[in-house]
N, C-alpha and C positions, 0 to 999 in steps of 0.2 A: 465406573470406567477409569476415573482418575486413580483409584486404588490399584487396579491391575497395571497401569502404566508405571506407577511408583514401584510396584513389585518387580516389574521387568527391568526397570532402571537399577534397582537395588541388586537384582540377580546379576546383571551385567557387570556392575562395579565390584561386587563380591567375587565373581568368577575371575575377573581380570586381576584383582588383588591377590587372590589365592594362587593363581597360576604364576603371577609375577614373584610371589614370595618363594616359589620353588627355586628360582635363580639364586636367591640368598641362601637357601638351604643347601643347594649344590656347592656354592662357594665355601660355606662354613664347613660342611662335611669334607670337601676337598682339602681345605686347609688342615683339618684334623688328620686326614688320611695321607696327607702329603701327595695329593693327586690334583693336577690342574684340570678341571672339567672342560676348560676352553682349549686345551692343548691340541686337539684334533679338529678344531673348527677354523676353517678358512674358506674364502671365496674361491671357487673354481668353476669354470664353465661346464666341466664334466660333471661336477656334483650337482649343479643347477639342472643340467639335462637329465641325469639319473633321478633327481628328486621329482621332476615333473612327470617323467615317464613312469617312475615307480609308484606314483599315485594311482595310475589307471587300474592295476589289478585289485588294489584295495577298494576302490570305488565300485568296481564291477562286483566284488564280493559283497559290499554293503547293499548295492542295488539288488543282487540276487536274494539276499536275506529279506529284503522288503517284499519279495514275491512269494516267499515260502510260508505256507499256512500250517505250521506245526505249533502246538501250544507253547512250548518253551521259547520259540522264536517270537511268537505273538506277544508273550509276556515281556520280553526285552523291548520290543517295538513300543508297546504300550507304556512301559516305564520311561523310555527315552522321550517319547512324545509328551507324556504328562509332565515330566520334570523339566527337561530342557526346552520343550516347545513352549510351555507357559512362560518361561523366562526370556525366551528369544522372540516371542510373538510381535513385539513392538520395535525390535531392533532393525536398524537399517543394515543393508548388506555390508557396508563398510565397517560397522561395529562388529558384525559377525566375523568378518575377515580379520580384524584386529584381535579379537578374542582367540580365534583359531591360530593366528600367528604366535601370540604369546604362549598358548598351550603347546604348540609344536616346539617352540624354542625352549621353554622352561622344562617340559617333561623329558625331552631328548637330552638336554644338558644334564639333568639329574640321573636318568636311567642309562643312557648310552654314553654320556660324557664322563660320568663319575662311577656309578655302581657297576656297570659292565667291566670297565678297566680295573676297578678295585678287586673284583672277584677274579678276573683274569690273572692279575699279578700273583695271586696265591694258588689258584687251582687250574689255570689254563683257560684257553679261549672258549672251549665248548662249555665248561662250567660257568664262565662269565656270561656267555650268551644265554644259557638256559636259566641260571640262577637269577640274573637281573630281570629276566622277563617273567619268571614265576612271581617275583615281587611286584612287577608291573601289573600282572594279571590280578594279584590279590588286592592291590589298591584300587582296581577297577571292578571289584567283585560286587556288582549290582545283583547278579544271580550267579550260581555256579557255572552255567553255560557261558555267561558273559565274561566271567573270569578266565575261562578256558580260551575263548575267542580273543580276548585281550592279550593273553599270553602268546598265542600264535601270531597275532599281529605284531606284538613286541619283538618276537624272534625275527620276523620279516624285517622290521625296522633295524634291529641289531645287525642283521646280515647286510642290509643296504649300506651300512656305514663303510663297508669294504668293497662296494661295487666298483668295478673298473681297476681294482688293484691298489687304490689309494684310500687310506682310512681318512674319512672326512665326515664329521658330524653334521655338516650342512645338508647332506643328502637325506638322512632320516628326519631332520628338522623340516625340510621342505615337504617331504611325503606326509609327515604327521600333520603339519599345518594345513596343507591343501586338502587332505582327506577330511580333517575336522571341519574345514570351511564348507566343503560340499555336503558332508553329512548334516551339519547344523542347518544349512539351507533346506535340505529335504525334510528334516525333522520339523522345522518351523512351518514349512508348507503343509505338512501333514496335520500339524496342530491347527493351523488356520482353516484348512479344509474341514476338519472335524467340528469346528465351531460355527460353520456356515449353516 
């Protein structure tokens, strides 16, 4: 029992460190490319509202996938529960919230704050949106279907940056973080239910 608690603790620390290191990667690549990944990040009530409301469709999508009984979807579910569930099983909800917040902030800073504008500067907005999210999908390529789903979710997040006519990185950061938080809780619950 102590060993699994240690493994969960190590998973949480490693995951937080990895996600946090993406902030440094975004800053260094931004310096190299002469792009400030923080340029479109600022607090606004509108971005906060769109971030919270924008989480709902993604969570409904996640919940719908939980109900689908297709082998490729079952495989993704199983992989997520086995890998993330075992790491999250002893975490308190506040730890999960912290991890999700770091993931939402750092991944959006890298992909929507740096890579998307970087590609946009050379090839236009459509290429920036699609290209950055193909990369986003590839780094989430647990399975080919998961890579495709991550690409589509990334496109949604990229579009959300311009919701309401103002480009604000805060919106996809909130959507990503809240979505991850809710998904992590469901994955942890499924893992615990499977162990009973």
